[in-house]
C-alpha positions as CSV (number, residue, x, y, z in Angstrom):
1,M,-33.7,-3.5,-14.5
2,T,-34.0,-7.3,-14.8
3,T,-36.6,-9.4,-13.0
4,T,-34.0,-10.8,-10.6
5,S,-32.7,-7.4,-9.6
6,E,-36.2,-6.1,-9.1
7,A,-36.9,-9.0,-6.7
8,R,-33.7,-8.1,-4.8
9,T,-34.7,-4.5,-4.5
10,R,-38.1,-5.3,-3.1
11,R,-36.5,-7.6,-0.5
12,S,-33.9,-4.9,0.4
13,G,-36.5,-2.4,1.6
14,R,-34.5,0.4,-0.1
15,L,-34.7,1.3,-3.8
16,M,-31.2,0.8,-5.0
17,L,-29.5,-0.6,-8.1
18,N,-26.3,-2.6,-7.7
19,K,-23.7,-0.2,-6.3
20,V,-20.6,-2.1,-7.5
21,P,-19.4,-2.2,-11.2
22,E,-19.5,-5.3,-13.3
23,V,-16.3,-7.3,-13.1
24,T,-14.9,-6.7,-16.6
25,V,-11.3,-6.2,-17.7
26,W,-11.7,-2.5,-17.0
27,F,-12.5,-3.3,-13.3
28,W,-9.1,-5.0,-12.8
29,V,-7.2,-2.4,-14.8
30,I,-8.5,0.5,-12.8
31,K,-8.3,-1.5,-9.5
32,I,-4.5,-2.0,-10.1
33,L,-4.1,1.7,-11.1
34,C,-5.8,2.7,-7.8
35,T,-3.6,0.4,-5.8
36,T,-0.5,1.8,-7.3
37,V,-1.7,5.3,-6.5
38,G,-2.4,4.2,-2.9
39,E,1.3,3.2,-2.5
40,S,3.0,6.1,-4.3
41,F,0.7,9.0,-3.3
42,A,0.8,8.0,0.4
43,D,4.6,7.9,0.3
44,W,4.7,11.3,-1.5
45,I,2.5,13.1,1.1
46,N,4.2,11.3,4.1
47,M,7.8,11.7,3.0
48,K,8.1,14.4,0.4
49,L,5.8,16.9,2.1
50,G,7.1,15.9,5.5
51,V,3.5,15.5,6.9
52,G,4.5,12.4,8.8
53,L,2.9,9.0,8.8
54,V,0.3,9.5,11.6
55,N,-0.8,12.9,10.4
56,T,-1.2,11.5,6.8
57,A,-3.3,8.7,8.2
58,W,-5.6,11.2,10.0
59,I,-6.0,13.3,6.9
60,F,-6.9,10.3,4.7
61,T,-9.2,8.9,7.3
62,A,-11.2,12.1,7.3
63,V,-11.2,12.2,3.5
64,F,-12.3,8.5,3.5
65,V,-15.3,9.3,5.8
66,V,-16.4,12.2,3.5
67,V,-16.1,10.3,0.2
68,L,-17.7,7.2,1.7
69,G,-20.6,9.2,2.9
70,V,-21.2,10.6,-0.6
71,Q,-20.9,7.1,-2.1
72,L,-23.4,5.6,0.4
73,R,-26.0,8.2,-0.3
74,L,-26.1,7.3,-4.0
75,K,-28.8,4.9,-5.2
76,R,-26.8,3.4,-8.1
77,Y,-23.3,2.8,-9.3
78,V,-21.6,6.0,-10.5
79,P,-18.0,5.6,-11.7
80,F,-16.4,8.8,-10.4
81,P,-17.5,8.6,-6.7
82,Y,-17.0,4.8,-6.6
83,W,-13.5,4.8,-7.9
84,L,-12.6,7.9,-5.9
85,T,-13.6,6.0,-2.8
86,V,-11.4,3.0,-3.9
87,V,-8.4,5.4,-4.3
88,V,-8.9,6.9,-0.9
89,V,-9.4,3.4,0.7
90,S,-6.2,2.2,-1.0
91,V,-4.2,5.0,0.6
92,T,-5.9,4.7,4.0
93,G,-5.5,0.9,4.2
94,T,-1.8,1.2,3.2
95,L,-1.2,3.9,5.9
96,Y,-2.8,1.8,8.7
97,T,-0.5,-1.1,7.9
98,D,2.5,1.2,7.7
99,I,1.7,2.7,11.1
100,L,1.7,-0.8,12.6
101,T,5.0,-1.6,11.0
102,D,6.9,1.7,11.2
103,Q,5.4,3.5,14.1
104,L,4.4,0.6,16.5
105,N,7.1,-1.9,15.3
106,V,4.6,-4.7,14.8
107,P,6.2,-7.5,12.8
108,L,4.7,-8.0,9.4
109,W,3.8,-11.6,10.0
110,I,1.7,-10.5,13.0
111,S,0.0,-7.8,10.9
112,T,-0.7,-10.3,8.1
113,T,-2.2,-12.7,10.6
114,V,-4.3,-10.1,12.4
115,F,-5.7,-8.7,9.1
116,S,-6.4,-12.2,7.8
117,V,-8.4,-13.0,10.9
118,L,-10.2,-9.7,10.7
119,L,-11.1,-10.4,7.1
120,A,-12.5,-13.8,8.0
121,V,-14.6,-12.2,10.7
122,V,-16.0,-9.6,8.3
123,F,-16.8,-12.2,5.7
124,G,-18.4,-14.5,8.3
125,T,-20.5,-11.7,9.7
126,W,-21.5,-10.6,6.2
127,W,-22.5,-14.1,5.2
128,L,-24.5,-14.8,8.4
129,R,-26.5,-11.6,7.9
130,E,-26.9,-11.5,4.1
131,R,-26.3,-15.1,3.0
132,T,-24.2,-13.9,0.1
133,L,-20.8,-12.4,-0.5
134,S,-21.4,-11.7,-4.1
135,I,-20.7,-8.2,-5.4
136,H,-23.6,-8.6,-7.8
137,S,-26.1,-8.0,-5.0
138,V,-24.6,-5.0,-3.3
139,N,-28.0,-3.2,-3.4
140,T,-28.7,-2.5,0.3
141,L,-27.0,-0.2,2.8
142,P,-25.9,-3.1,5.0
143,R,-24.4,-5.0,2.1
144,E,-22.6,-1.9,0.8
145,S,-21.3,-1.2,4.3
146,F,-19.9,-4.8,4.5
147,Y,-18.5,-4.4,1.0
148,W,-16.4,-1.2,1.9
149,L,-15.3,-2.6,5.2
150,T,-14.0,-5.7,3.3
151,V,-12.3,-3.5,0.7
152,L,-10.5,-1.6,3.5
153,V,-9.3,-4.7,5.2
154,T,-8.1,-6.3,2.0
155,F,-6.0,-3.3,1.2
156,A,-4.4,-3.4,4.7
157,L,-3.9,-7.2,4.4
158,G,-2.5,-6.9,0.9
159,T,0.0,-4.3,2.1
160,A,1.1,-6.4,5.0
161,T,1.4,-9.6,2.9
162,G,3.2,-7.8,0.1
163,D,5.7,-6.2,2.5
164,W,6.2,-9.4,4.4
165,T,7.0,-11.2,1.1
166,L,9.6,-8.6,0.3
167,E,11.1,-9.0,3.7
168,L,11.2,-12.8,3.4
169,T,12.7,-12.9,0.0
170,G,14.8,-9.8,-0.5
171,W,13.3,-9.4,-4.0
172,S,13.3,-6.0,-5.6
173,P,10.0,-4.4,-6.5
174,G,10.5,-5.3,-10.2
175,V,11.0,-9.0,-9.5
176,S,8.3,-9.2,-6.9
177,V,5.7,-8.0,-9.4
178,L,5.9,-11.5,-10.9
179,L,4.5,-13.4,-7.9
180,P,1.1,-11.7,-7.5
181,L,0.8,-11.4,-11.3
182,G,1.4,-15.2,-11.7
183,L,-1.1,-15.9,-8.9
184,I,-3.8,-13.7,-10.4
185,A,-3.3,-15.3,-13.8
186,S,-3.6,-18.8,-12.1
187,I,-6.8,-17.7,-10.4
188,A,-8.2,-16.5,-13.7
189,L,-7.5,-19.8,-15.3
190,L,-9.2,-21.7,-12.4
191,R,-12.2,-19.3,-12.6
192,K,-12.5,-20.0,-16.3
193,Y,-12.3,-23.8,-15.6
194,G,-15.2,-23.5,-13.1
195,A,-14.0,-22.2,-9.8
196,N,-16.4,-20.5,-7.4
197,P,-16.8,-16.9,-8.7
198,V,-17.0,-15.3,-5.3
199,L,-13.9,-17.0,-3.9
200,S,-12.0,-16.3,-7.1
201,F,-13.0,-12.6,-7.1
202,W,-11.9,-11.9,-3.5
203,L,-8.6,-13.8,-3.8
204,A,-7.7,-11.8,-6.9
205,Y,-8.9,-8.6,-5.2
206,I,-6.5,-9.1,-2.3
207,L,-3.6,-9.9,-4.7
208,T,-4.0,-6.8,-6.7
209,R,-2.8,-4.8,-3.7
210,P,0.8,-6.2,-3.6
211,L,0.8,-6.2,-7.4
212,G,0.0,-2.5,-7.8
213,A,2.2,-1.5,-4.9
214,N,5.2,-3.4,-6.3
215,I,4.6,-1.7,-9.7
216,G,4.5,1.7,-8.0
217,D,7.7,1.0,-6.0
218,W,9.5,-0.3,-9.2
219,L,8.5,2.9,-11.1
220,A,9.5,5.2,-8.3
221,S,12.7,3.5,-7.1
222,P,16.0,5.2,-7.9
223,K,18.2,3.9,-10.7
224,V,21.2,4.3,-8.4
225,A,20.9,1.4,-5.9
226,Q,23.2,-0.3,-3.4
227,P,25.7,-2.7,-4.9
228,G,24.0,-5.9,-6.0
229,E,20.5,-4.5,-5.9
230,P,18.3,-4.2,-9.0
231,T,17.4,-0.7,-10.0
232,G,14.0,1.0,-10.6
233,L,12.9,3.6,-13.2
234,A,13.5,6.6,-10.9
235,L,10.2,8.3,-11.8
236,G,9.7,9.3,-8.2
237,T,6.5,9.0,-6.1
238,F,5.0,12.3,-7.3
239,T,5.4,11.5,-11.1
240,T,4.2,8.0,-10.6
241,S,1.1,9.2,-8.7
242,L,0.4,11.8,-11.4
243,I,0.7,9.3,-14.3
244,F,-1.6,6.8,-12.6
245,L,-4.1,9.4,-11.5
246,G,-4.3,10.6,-15.1
247,L,-4.9,7.0,-16.3
248,I,-7.6,6.5,-13.7
249,L,-9.3,9.7,-14.7
250,A,-9.2,8.7,-18.4
251,T,-10.6,5.3,-17.6
252,V,-13.4,6.7,-15.4
253,I,-14.4,9.1,-18.1
254,Y,-14.6,6.3,-20.6
255,L,-16.7,4.2,-18.2
256,T,-19.0,7.1,-17.5
257,V,-19.6,7.7,-21.2
258,T,-20.0,4.0,-22.2
259,R,-21.6,2.7,-19.0
260,S,-20.1,-0.7,-20.1
261,D,-19.4,-1.7,-16.5
262,V,-22.9,-0.9,-15.1
263,T,-24.5,-4.2,-14.1
264,E,-27.8,-3.5,-15.8
265,T,-26.1,-2.5,-19.1
266,Y,-23.8,-5.5,-18.9
267,D,-26.7,-7.9,-18.3
268,A,-28.6,-6.5,-21.3
269,T,-25.7,-7.0,-23.7
270,H,-24.3,-10.3,-22.5
271,T,-25.6,-13.9,-22.3
272,P,-26.2,-14.9,-18.7
273,Q,-23.7,-17.4,-17.3
274,T,-24.8,-20.9,-16.7
275,T,-25.1,-22.4,-13.2
276,G,-21.7,-23.5,-11.8
277,N,-20.7,-27.2,-11.9
278,P,-20.2,-28.5,-8.4
279,R,-17.7,-31.1,-9.5
280,R,-15.6,-28.5,-11.3
281,E,-15.8,-26.1,-8.3
282,R,-14.4,-28.9,-6.0
283,T,-11.6,-29.6,-8.5
284,A,-10.8,-25.9,-8.7
285,L,-10.8,-25.6,-4.9
286,A,-8.2,-28.3,-4.8
287,G,-6.3,-26.2,-7.4
288,F,-6.4,-23.2,-5.1
289,G,-5.0,-25.4,-2.4
290,L,-2.1,-26.6,-4.6
291,L,-1.5,-23.0,-5.6
292,A,-1.2,-22.0,-1.9
293,V,1.2,-24.8,-1.2
294,A,3.4,-23.9,-4.2
295,T,3.5,-20.3,-3.1
296,V,4.6,-21.3,0.4
297,V,7.3,-23.5,-1.0
298,L,8.5,-20.8,-3.3
299,L,8.7,-18.2,-0.5
300,V,10.6,-20.7,1.8
301,W,13.0,-21.4,-1.0
302,A,13.5,-17.7,-1.7
303,H,14.0,-17.0,2.0
304,S,16.7,-19.7,2.2
305,R,18.6,-18.2,-0.7
306,P,21.3,-15.5,-0.1
307,H,19.7,-12.1,-0.5
308,V,20.2,-8.5,0.4
309,G,19.0,-7.8,3.9
310,P,19.2,-5.0,6.4
311,A,22.7,-3.8,7.0
312,P,24.2,-4.9,10.4
313,E,24.1,-2.1,13.0
314,E,27.8,-2.2,13.5
315,D,28.3,-1.1,9.9
316,A,26.4,2.1,10.5
317,T,29.5,4.2,11.1
318,S,30.9,5.8,7.9
319,T,34.5,5.3,7.0
320,V,34.3,8.6,5.1
321,H,35.4,11.7,6.9
322,L,34.3,15.2,5.6
323,A,34.6,18.6,7.1
324,P,31.4,20.2,8.5
325,G,29.1,21.3,5.7
326,Q,31.2,19.6,3.0
327,A,28.7,16.7,2.6
328,V,25.9,19.0,1.5
329,Q,27.7,21.3,-0.9
330,K,26.3,19.7,-4.0
331,F,22.8,19.2,-2.6
332,P,19.9,21.7,-3.3
333,S,19.6,24.2,-0.5
334,T,15.9,23.7,-0.2
335,K,16.3,20.0,0.5
336,V,19.0,20.6,3.0
337,D,16.9,23.3,4.8
338,A,14.0,20.9,5.1
339,L,16.3,18.2,6.7
340,R,17.8,20.8,9.0
341,A,14.4,22.0,10.1
342,L,13.3,18.5,11.2
343,A,16.6,17.8,12.9
344,S,16.3,21.2,14.8
345,T,12.7,20.4,15.8
346,S,13.8,17.0,17.1
347,L,16.7,18.6,19.1
348,R,14.5,21.3,20.5
349,D,11.9,18.8,21.7
350,A,14.6,16.5,23.2
351,Q,16.0,19.5,25.1
352,S,12.6,20.5,26.4
353,G,11.8,16.9,27.6
354,N,9.1,16.3,24.9
355,A,10.2,12.8,24.1
356,T,7.2,12.0,21.9
357,G,7.8,15.2,19.8
358,A,11.5,14.5,19.4
359,H,10.8,10.9,18.3
360,T,8.1,12.0,15.8
361,A,10.4,14.6,14.3
362,A,13.3,12.1,14.0
363,Q,11.0,9.7,12.3
364,S,9.8,12.4,9.8
365,L,13.5,13.2,9.3
366,R,14.1,9.5,8.4
367,D,11.2,9.4,6.0
368,L,12.3,12.6,4.2
369,W,15.9,11.4,3.9
370,D,14.8,8.1,2.4
371,A,12.5,9.9,0.0
372,D,15.3,12.2,-1.1
373,Q,17.8,9.4,-1.8
374,A,16.8,9.2,-5.5
375,S,17.6,12.8,-6.1
376,L,20.6,13.4,-3.7
377,Q,22.7,10.3,-4.0
378,P,23.4,10.7,-7.8
379,L,24.6,14.3,-7.1
380,D,27.3,13.3,-4.6
381,N,27.4,9.6,-3.5
382,T,30.3,10.3,-1.0
383,G,28.4,13.1,0.7
384,W,25.2,11.1,0.7
385,T,26.9,8.0,2.2
386,F,28.6,10.2,4.9
387,L,25.2,11.8,5.9
388,D,23.4,8.5,5.7
389,A,25.7,7.0,8.3
390,Q,25.2,10.0,10.6
391,M,21.4,9.8,10.1
392,D,21.6,6.2,11.2
393,Q,23.4,7.1,14.4
394,V,20.6,9.6,15.1
395,L,17.9,7.0,14.5
396,K,19.7,4.5,16.6
397,T,19.5,6.8,19.7
398,F,15.7,6.9,19.2
399,G,15.4,3.2,18.6
400,I,14.0,3.8,15.1
401,D,14.8,1.0,12.6
402,H,17.0,-0.6,15.3
403,A,16.3,-3.3,17.8
404,N,17.8,-1.4,20.7
405,P,15.5,0.7,23.0
406,P,15.7,4.5,22.8
407,M,18.8,6.0,24.4
408,S,19.0,8.9,26.9
409,P,18.1,12.5,25.8
410,A,21.8,13.4,26.1
411,H,22.8,10.8,23.5
412,Q,20.0,12.0,21.2
413,E,21.0,15.6,21.6
414,G,24.6,14.8,20.9
415,E,23.9,12.9,17.7
416,L,21.4,15.6,16.5
417,R,24.0,18.3,17.1
418,T,26.6,16.4,15.1
419,L,24.1,16.0,12.2
420,L,23.1,19.6,12.2
421,T,26.8,20.5,12.0
422,D,27.1,18.3,8.9
423,L,24.0,19.9,7.4
424,R,25.1,23.5,7.9
């Protein structure tokens, strides 16, 4: 342990080494991998397994409490529990934003604003108490608690900001990767010039969330897309999650063996950095400002350009007419059975007066249908289009993905019965 770290430990009142890895290239690689898993794995559990958004959030909140408890009990940085916590935080933060957007219908610009303010409050409280926001001094329980709270908020903020960007621009996930990637590269150049290291770190940390999420969406998105929309690689959320979890595990094993990202090891093998140049820091701060202005200008320009947006509600009725059961003839029976089960649950709850249960089941039906698009639409585009229109009519009666308020139970039951007839 260095003299400086010894002094920090004595002041902390608790014998701990720095609990955060050194910021090397491996840190950013594994952080982006974790972020991609946060997007794809949450989607897989929520949609493919039919668990539902809220239930998935409860599950991962419980897992987060457990893994964070293990992490906080350690007295030094250990790669596996640390990065496991990051993966779980990534999924949990993503789910919180998705609940606000999909479940509570909170506009993304409001979510972005709220999480930005919350992050500022966390940073402000952290600074007032500890007089540092540096991750090189996370060696007390209060500092580590602030650190993980900040990480959780940055994931939620990154999710809201990234989704809002897609909503504003209409970019595909593949194209949208370029914006956070370019911003991170610009921040790296400004850091090399002499920008404040703490500010540079946290700005890049926030931006890795939309970068990783867009990479995950691009890999998982179907090759068959709507006319005029760029396609993805159609790996699916499960395959994408599996690949990236494997890469994370391999990287963690490497770091565990080499200990190259342990602060004390890094300090012993690298020349200490010189004290920052105040003049260069001010110049770089102006560069951050120009970067922010350029980003806003780009987003405004992209928003003003013609792009694919949500289909008008009046276009929801299909012009295709198929006999009952004909639309699902080419679809796997297991997938049809899963869709029918959720539609039946929603109908049963609507008939019994359980409006909340009916709405939840309908939303799970929507999530499962969207998740199955990549596998079903290529099998029978006509059948898929026909069912998609009927699905939309069901969702409209519940006010899901539509501006109108929920309709009467009678309307809901009628559309659900029609859908079940088509799914038989």
